[in-house]
Structures are given as C-alpha cells and as structure tokens.
A tleap script that builds the chain and sets N, CA, C and O, in Angstrom:
source leaprc.protein.ff14SB
mol = sequence {
  NMET ALA LEU ILE ILE THR ASP ASP CYS ILE
  ASN CYS ASP VAL CYS GLU PRO GLU CYS PRO
  ASN GLY ALA ILE SER GLN GLY ASP ASP ILE
  TYR VAL ILE ASP PRO GLY LYS CYS THR GLU
  CYS VAL GLY HIE TYR ASP GLU PRO GLN CYS
  GLN GLN VAL CYS PRO VAL ASP CYS ILE PRO
  LEU ASP PRO GLU HIE VAL GLU SER GLU GLU
  GLN LEU MET GLU LYS TYR GLU ARG LEU GLN
  ALA GLU CGLY
}
set mol.1.N position { -11.323 -72.710 13.328 }
set mol.1.CA position { -11.697 -73.988 12.778 }
set mol.1.C position { -10.479 -74.881 12.670 }
set mol.1.O position { -9.389 -74.408 12.348 }
set mol.2.N position { -10.644 -76.107 12.923 }
set mol.2.CA position { -9.573 -77.063 12.665 }
set mol.2.C position { -9.584 -77.371 11.171 }
set mol.2.O position { -10.533 -77.034 10.462 }
set mol.3.N position { -8.547 -77.996 10.717 }
set mol.3.CA position { -8.456 -78.420 9.328 }
set mol.3.C position { -8.770 -79.901 9.248 }
set mol.3.O position { -8.787 -80.598 10.263 }
set mol.4.N position { -9.018 -80.373 8.043 }
set mol.4.CA position { -9.303 -81.784 7.816 }
set mol.4.C position { -8.581 -82.218 6.545 }
set mol.4.O position { -8.403 -81.418 5.626 }
set mol.5.N position { -8.171 -83.458 6.492 }
set mol.5.CA position { -7.545 -83.997 5.289 }
set mol.5.C position { -8.594 -84.836 4.569 }
set mol.5.O position { -9.193 -85.736 5.156 }
set mol.6.N position { -8.809 -84.532 3.295 }
set mol.6.CA position { -9.837 -85.221 2.525 }
set mol.6.C position { -9.294 -86.514 1.908 }
set mol.6.O position { -8.105 -86.820 1.991 }
set mol.7.N position { -10.207 -87.252 1.290 }
set mol.7.CA position { -9.847 -88.512 0.630 }
set mol.7.C position { -8.928 -88.312 -0.571 }
set mol.7.O position { -8.426 -89.288 -1.127 }
set mol.8.N position { -8.702 -87.080 -0.976 }
set mol.8.CA position { -7.781 -86.797 -2.079 }
set mol.8.C position { -6.314 -86.945 -1.651 }
set mol.8.O position { -5.411 -86.868 -2.484 }
set mol.9.N position { -6.087 -87.155 -0.363 }
set mol.9.CA position { -4.724 -87.311 0.172 }
set mol.9.C position { -3.998 -88.441 -0.562 }
set mol.9.O position { -4.552 -89.516 -0.789 }
set mol.10.N position { -2.735 -88.165 -0.929 }
set mol.10.CA position { -1.927 -89.168 -1.629 }
set mol.10.C position { -0.857 -89.774 -0.718 }
set mol.10.O position { 0.046 -90.461 -1.195 }
set mol.11.N position { -0.955 -89.521 0.587 }
set mol.11.CA position { -0.006 -90.068 1.573 }
set mol.11.C position { 1.442 -89.740 1.241 }
set mol.11.O position { 2.324 -90.592 1.350 }
set mol.12.N position { 1.675 -88.508 0.839 }
set mol.12.CA position { 3.038 -88.118 0.462 }
set mol.12.C position { 3.916 -87.809 1.671 }
set mol.12.O position { 5.137 -87.738 1.535 }
set mol.13.N position { 3.314 -87.621 2.869 }
set mol.13.CA position { 4.054 -87.426 4.110 }
set mol.13.C position { 4.693 -86.050 4.263 }
set mol.13.O position { 5.543 -85.877 5.137 }
set mol.14.N position { 4.317 -85.063 3.449 }
set mol.14.CA position { 4.941 -83.750 3.620 }
set mol.14.C position { 4.248 -82.909 4.691 }
set mol.14.O position { 4.867 -82.006 5.254 }
set mol.15.N position { 2.982 -83.188 4.979 }
set mol.15.CA position { 2.253 -82.367 5.948 }
set mol.15.C position { 2.614 -82.686 7.401 }
set mol.15.O position { 2.736 -81.782 8.228 }
set mol.16.N position { 2.780 -83.941 7.699 }
set mol.16.CA position { 2.978 -84.354 9.099 }
set mol.16.C position { 4.130 -83.621 9.791 }
set mol.16.O position { 3.929 -83.098 10.887 }
set mol.17.N position { 5.323 -83.562 9.203 }
set mol.17.CA position { 6.415 -82.884 9.907 }
set mol.17.C position { 6.260 -81.365 9.980 }
set mol.17.O position { 6.954 -80.711 10.759 }
set mol.18.N position { 5.362 -80.801 9.181 }
set mol.18.CA position { 5.157 -79.350 9.192 }
set mol.18.C position { 4.276 -78.877 10.333 }
set mol.18.O position { 4.291 -77.693 10.671 }
set mol.19.N position { 3.501 -79.784 10.940 }
set mol.19.CA position { 2.556 -79.383 11.978 }
set mol.19.C position { 3.272 -79.114 13.300 }
set mol.19.O position { 3.846 -80.031 13.888 }
set mol.20.N position { 3.245 -77.868 13.773 }
set mol.20.CA position { 3.945 -77.547 15.021 }
set mol.20.C position { 3.271 -78.108 16.269 }
set mol.20.O position { 3.882 -78.151 17.337 }
set mol.21.N position { 2.021 -78.537 16.142 }
set mol.21.CA position { 1.288 -79.070 17.293 }
set mol.21.C position { 1.223 -80.587 17.320 }
set mol.21.O position { 0.661 -81.161 18.252 }
set mol.22.N position { 1.785 -81.246 16.320 }
set mol.22.CA position { 1.711 -82.704 16.270 }
set mol.22.C position { 0.296 -83.204 16.050 }
set mol.22.O position { -0.051 -84.293 16.505 }
set mol.23.N position { -0.535 -82.418 15.353 }
set mol.23.CA position { -1.938 -82.778 15.144 }
set mol.23.C position { -2.139 -83.751 13.991 }
set mol.23.O position { -3.202 -84.362 13.883 }
set mol.24.N position { -1.139 -83.908 13.128 }
set mol.24.CA position { -1.283 -84.758 11.947 }
set mol.24.C position { -0.602 -86.098 12.183 }
set mol.24.O position { 0.530 -86.164 12.661 }
set mol.25.N position { -1.317 -87.162 11.837 }
set mol.25.CA position { -0.751 -88.508 11.969 }
set mol.25.C position { -1.285 -89.397 10.858 }
set mol.25.O position { -2.261 -89.059 10.189 }
set mol.26.N position { -0.635 -90.533 10.671 }
set mol.26.CA position { -1.075 -91.490 9.660 }
set mol.26.C position { -2.308 -92.212 10.169 }
set mol.26.O position { -2.285 -92.819 11.239 }
set mol.27.N position { -3.387 -92.143 9.395 }
set mol.27.CA position { -4.609 -92.859 9.731 }
set mol.27.C position { -4.603 -94.218 9.054 }
set mol.27.O position { -3.563 -94.671 8.578 }
set mol.28.N position { -5.742 -94.865 9.009 }
set mol.28.CA position { -5.845 -96.181 8.375 }
set mol.28.C position { -5.542 -96.122 6.883 }
set mol.28.O position { -4.809 -96.961 6.358 }
set mol.29.N position { -6.109 -95.129 6.203 }
set mol.29.CA position { -5.931 -95.028 4.758 }
set mol.29.C position { -5.188 -93.771 4.324 }
set mol.29.O position { -4.414 -93.797 3.367 }
set mol.30.N position { -5.428 -92.678 5.029 }
set mol.30.CA position { -4.810 -91.400 4.706 }
set mol.30.C position { -4.373 -90.722 6.000 }
set mol.30.O position { -4.680 -91.199 7.093 }
set mol.31.N position { -3.658 -89.614 5.872 }
set mol.31.CA position { -3.293 -88.843 7.051 }
set mol.31.C position { -4.549 -88.214 7.644 }
set mol.31.O position { -5.514 -87.939 6.931 }
set mol.32.N position { -4.525 -87.989 8.950 }
set mol.32.CA position { -5.655 -87.397 9.653 }
set mol.32.C position { -5.168 -86.265 10.551 }
set mol.32.O position { -4.004 -86.219 10.947 }
set mol.33.N position { -6.080 -85.364 10.857 }
set mol.33.CA position { -5.775 -84.238 11.737 }
set mol.33.C position { -6.623 -84.344 12.987 }
set mol.33.O position { -7.844 -84.480 12.902 }
set mol.34.N position { -5.989 -84.283 14.149 }
set mol.34.CA position { -6.684 -84.300 15.435 }
set mol.34.C position { -7.219 -82.886 15.678 }
set mol.34.O position { -6.427 -81.972 15.904 }
set mol.35.N position { -8.540 -82.681 15.639 }
set mol.35.CA position { -9.080 -81.336 15.826 }
set mol.35.C position { -8.797 -80.749 17.208 }
set mol.35.O position { -8.847 -79.533 17.392 }
set mol.36.N position { -8.504 -81.602 18.164 }
set mol.36.CA position { -8.159 -81.123 19.497 }
set mol.36.C position { -6.771 -80.508 19.577 }
set mol.36.O position { -6.449 -79.812 20.539 }
set mol.37.N position { -5.947 -80.766 18.562 }
set mol.37.CA position { -4.588 -80.220 18.523 }
set mol.37.C position { -4.377 -79.209 17.406 }
set mol.37.O position { -3.400 -78.460 17.424 }
set mol.38.N position { -5.286 -79.182 16.430 }
set mol.38.CA position { -5.118 -78.287 15.288 }
set mol.38.C position { -5.524 -76.867 15.645 }
set mol.38.O position { -6.658 -76.627 16.059 }
set mol.39.N position { -4.597 -75.924 15.483 }
set mol.39.CA position { -4.883 -74.505 15.713 }
set mol.39.C position { -4.756 -73.710 14.421 }
set mol.39.O position { -4.704 -72.480 14.454 }
set mol.40.N position { -4.705 -74.405 13.275 }
set mol.40.CA position { -4.457 -73.758 11.990 }
set mol.40.C position { -3.152 -72.975 12.045 }
set mol.40.O position { -2.991 -71.977 11.341 }
set mol.41.N position { -2.242 -73.418 12.865 }
set mol.41.CA position { -0.930 -72.818 13.094 }
set mol.41.C position { -0.991 -71.474 13.812 }
set mol.41.O position { 0.022 -70.780 13.904 }
set mol.42.N position { -2.181 -71.091 14.329 }
set mol.42.CA position { -2.286 -69.882 15.144 }
set mol.42.C position { -1.340 -70.043 16.330 }
set mol.42.O position { -1.317 -71.085 16.984 }
set mol.43.N position { -0.573 -69.010 16.594 }
set mol.43.CA position { 0.412 -69.055 17.666 }
set mol.43.C position { 1.796 -69.426 17.172 }
set mol.43.O position { 2.792 -69.177 17.850 }
set mol.44.N position { 1.858 -70.022 15.986 }
set mol.44.CA position { 3.139 -70.422 15.411 }
set mol.44.C position { 3.446 -69.668 14.111 }
set mol.44.O position { 4.527 -69.098 13.956 }
set mol.45.N position { 2.496 -69.670 13.192 }
set mol.45.CA position { 2.687 -69.093 11.863 }
set mol.45.C position { 1.453 -68.301 11.441 }
set mol.45.O position { 0.394 -68.404 12.059 }
set mol.46.N position { 1.603 -67.516 10.389 }
set mol.46.CA position { 0.488 -66.726 9.860 }
set mol.46.C position { -0.480 -67.563 9.026 }
set mol.46.O position { -1.641 -67.188 8.861 }
set mol.47.N position { -0.007 -68.696 8.501 }
set mol.47.CA position { -0.822 -69.552 7.651 }
set mol.47.C position { -0.607 -71.009 8.045 }
set mol.47.O position { 0.468 -71.371 8.523 }
set mol.48.N position { -1.624 -71.845 7.847 }
set mol.48.CA position { -1.445 -73.271 8.133 }
set mol.48.C position { -0.340 -73.864 7.254 }
set mol.48.O position { -0.432 -73.834 6.027 }
set mol.49.N position { 0.677 -74.387 7.873 }
set mol.49.CA position { 1.830 -74.898 7.141 }
set mol.49.C position { 1.515 -76.147 6.328 }
set mol.49.O position { 2.079 -76.350 5.253 }
set mol.50.N position { 0.617 -76.981 6.837 }
set mol.50.CA position { 0.264 -78.191 6.090 }
set mol.50.C position { -0.375 -77.835 4.756 }
set mol.50.O position { -0.106 -78.480 3.742 }
set mol.51.N position { -1.225 -76.802 4.755 }
set mol.51.CA position { -1.853 -76.371 3.507 }
set mol.51.C position { -0.807 -75.845 2.528 }
set mol.51.O position { -0.931 -76.031 1.317 }
set mol.52.N position { 0.211 -75.195 3.054 }
set mol.52.CA position { 1.243 -74.608 2.193 }
set mol.52.C position { 2.057 -75.659 1.453 }
set mol.52.O position { 2.475 -75.432 0.318 }
set mol.53.N position { 2.285 -76.805 2.083 }
set mol.53.CA position { 3.139 -77.826 1.466 }
set mol.53.C position { 2.369 -78.926 0.744 }
set mol.53.O position { 2.972 -79.705 0.006 }
set mol.54.N position { 1.063 -79.011 0.936 }
set mol.54.CA position { 0.275 -80.084 0.339 }
set mol.54.C position { 0.245 -79.957 -1.186 }
set mol.54.O position { -0.220 -78.945 -1.710 }
set mol.55.N position { 0.736 -80.976 -1.903 }
set mol.55.CA position { 0.775 -80.891 -3.366 }
set mol.55.C position { -0.576 -81.115 -4.049 }
set mol.55.O position { -0.711 -80.827 -5.239 }
set mol.56.N position { -1.566 -81.616 -3.331 }
set mol.56.CA position { -2.875 -81.873 -3.955 }
set mol.56.C position { -4.004 -81.040 -3.337 }
set mol.56.O position { -5.175 -81.277 -3.632 }
set mol.57.N position { -3.668 -80.084 -2.496 }
set mol.57.CA position { -4.661 -79.193 -1.887 }
set mol.57.C position { -5.840 -79.946 -1.282 }
set mol.57.O position { -6.997 -79.664 -1.594 }
set mol.58.N position { -5.534 -80.904 -0.416 }
set mol.58.CA position { -6.587 -81.721 0.191 }
set mol.58.C position { -6.790 -81.410 1.670 }
set mol.58.O position { -7.261 -82.263 2.422 }
set mol.59.N position { -6.436 -80.180 2.100 }
set mol.59.CA position { -6.554 -79.849 3.524 }
set mol.59.C position { -7.393 -78.569 3.689 }
set mol.59.O position { -6.847 -77.486 3.901 }
set mol.60.N position { -8.713 -78.707 3.591 }
set mol.60.CA position { -9.597 -77.550 3.787 }
set mol.60.C position { -9.965 -77.364 5.263 }
set mol.60.O position { -9.588 -78.164 6.120 }
set mol.61.N position { -10.708 -76.295 5.535 }
set mol.61.CA position { -11.256 -76.088 6.868 }
set mol.61.C position { -12.281 -77.177 7.150 }
set mol.61.O position { -12.988 -77.624 6.247 }
set mol.62.N position { -12.358 -77.597 8.394 }
set mol.62.CA position { -13.288 -78.642 8.808 }
set mol.62.C position { -14.571 -77.995 9.322 }
set mol.62.O position { -14.576 -77.416 10.408 }
set mol.63.N position { -15.654 -78.086 8.559 }
set mol.63.CA position { -16.903 -77.448 8.995 }
set mol.63.C position { -17.484 -78.058 10.266 }
set mol.63.O position { -18.371 -77.467 10.882 }
set mol.64.N position { -16.999 -79.223 10.666 }
set mol.64.CA position { -17.461 -79.867 11.901 }
set mol.64.C position { -16.806 -79.262 13.147 }
set mol.64.O position { -17.257 -79.502 14.266 }
set mol.65.N position { -15.740 -78.475 12.949 }
set mol.65.CA position { -15.004 -77.897 14.080 }
set mol.65.C position { -14.759 -76.408 13.849 }
set mol.65.O position { -13.627 -75.990 13.604 }
set mol.66.N position { -15.808 -75.621 13.928 }
set mol.66.CA position { -15.731 -74.184 13.713 }
set mol.66.C position { -15.195 -73.511 14.980 }
set mol.66.O position { -15.731 -73.703 16.072 }
set mol.67.N position { -14.130 -72.722 14.819 }
set mol.67.CA position { -13.530 -72.008 15.946 }
set mol.67.C position { -13.103 -70.623 15.485 }
set mol.67.O position { -12.687 -70.437 14.341 }
set mol.68.N position { -13.211 -69.654 16.387 }
set mol.68.CA position { -12.769 -68.295 16.089 }
set mol.68.C position { -11.248 -68.205 16.270 }
set mol.68.O position { -10.618 -69.119 16.801 }
set mol.69.N position { -10.687 -67.106 15.824 }
set mol.69.CA position { -9.250 -66.852 16.009 }
set mol.69.C position { -8.900 -66.874 17.503 }
set mol.69.O position { -7.852 -67.387 17.896 }
set mol.70.N position { -9.780 -66.317 18.318 }
set mol.70.CA position { -9.552 -66.284 19.767 }
set mol.70.C position { -9.576 -67.698 20.355 }
set mol.70.O position { -8.758 -68.027 21.214 }
set mol.71.N position { -10.505 -68.525 19.899 }
set mol.71.CA position { -10.569 -69.902 20.381 }
set mol.71.C position { -9.332 -70.691 19.954 }
set mol.71.O position { -8.816 -71.508 20.716 }
set mol.72.N position { -8.864 -70.444 18.744 }
set mol.72.CA position { -7.650 -71.125 18.272 }
set mol.72.C position { -6.449 -70.702 19.111 }
set mol.72.O position { -5.597 -71.529 19.436 }
set mol.73.N position { -6.377 -69.414 19.465 }
set mol.73.CA position { -5.273 -68.936 20.303 }
set mol.73.C position { -5.365 -69.553 21.702 }
set mol.73.O position { -4.339 -69.917 22.277 }
set mol.74.N position { -6.565 -69.677 22.254 }
set mol.74.CA position { -6.733 -70.315 23.559 }
set mol.74.C position { -6.294 -71.781 23.501 }
set mol.74.O position { -5.659 -72.281 24.430 }
set mol.75.N position { -6.632 -72.457 22.417 }
set mol.75.CA position { -6.219 -73.848 22.258 }
set mol.75.C position { -4.693 -73.935 22.165 }
set mol.75.O position { -4.077 -74.810 22.773 }
set mol.76.N position { -4.090 -73.021 21.398 }
set mol.76.CA position { -2.625 -72.972 21.280 }
set mol.76.C position { -1.998 -72.802 22.667 }
set mol.76.O position { -1.064 -73.523 23.018 }
set mol.77.N position { -2.506 -71.857 23.450 }
set mol.77.CA position { -1.945 -71.601 24.783 }
set mol.77.C position { -2.110 -72.816 25.700 }
set mol.77.O position { -1.214 -73.136 26.481 }
set mol.78.N position { -3.255 -73.485 25.602 }
set mol.78.CA position { -3.477 -74.702 26.403 }
set mol.78.C position { -2.494 -75.795 26.013 }
set mol.78.O position { -1.907 -76.454 26.871 }
set mol.79.N position { -2.323 -75.979 24.710 }
set mol.79.CA position { -1.401 -77.022 24.222 }
set mol.79.C position { 0.030 -76.714 24.658 }
set mol.79.O position { 0.782 -77.625 25.003 }
set mol.80.N position { 0.405 -75.457 24.644 }
set mol.80.CA position { 1.753 -75.069 25.072 }
set mol.80.C position { 1.951 -75.334 26.558 }
set mol.80.O position { 3.025 -75.767 26.975 }
set mol.81.N position { 0.928 -75.078 27.352 }
set mol.81.CA position { 1.010 -75.315 28.796 }
set mol.81.C position { 1.105 -76.802 29.110 }
set mol.81.O position { 1.774 -77.202 30.063 }
set mol.82.N position { 0.422 -77.630 28.292 }
set mol.82.CA position { 0.454 -79.080 28.494 }
set mol.82.C position { 1.772 -79.682 28.024 }
set mol.82.O position { 2.228 -80.710 28.525 }
set mol.83.N position { 2.365 -79.009 27.052 }
set mol.83.CA position { 3.439 -79.561 26.329 }
set mol.83.C position { 4.740 -79.824 26.786 }
set mol.83.O position { 5.575 -80.314 26.026 }
savepdb mol mol.pdb
quit
C-alpha cells in the first residue's frame, strides 16, 4: 500500500527529505505522496521513514492504493531501473 498524508499535516517539512523515492512533495495546502513512487520504503528501510519523523502522525496507509509486499518491491525495482 502507498501512504497518504492527511489534512492533519502541519507542513513542518520533515517528511519530504526522508523519502528515498522522492514521492513526497508540497501540494496546494499540505504535503502529498505520489502513490506511483511510494513503496513504504520497501527496498530501502524496514519502516516508512516519513512515518517515523512525522510529529503529528498524519501519514497512514492509503486504502485507495492497496499493494502487497511483493508489489511494493516490484515498484521499488522499477523505480531504481528508471532512476
């Protein structure tokens, strides 16, 4: 599953530099996560780094983008090949 940033985001900017895939960017009102780039840090870390640093816990799993561990690893490998 990709992650999503909720409206509870306070725009503190700590999550964006933590994303190894460059999936997080500043949106119109809050930061946003590109589900096409989010691998929940699979391939890089054991846990999603953005969730670890978020001071308001506003980065849950995105129920609109359900993916298995294998699918996340395939996405990671694709992103690395493109990269």
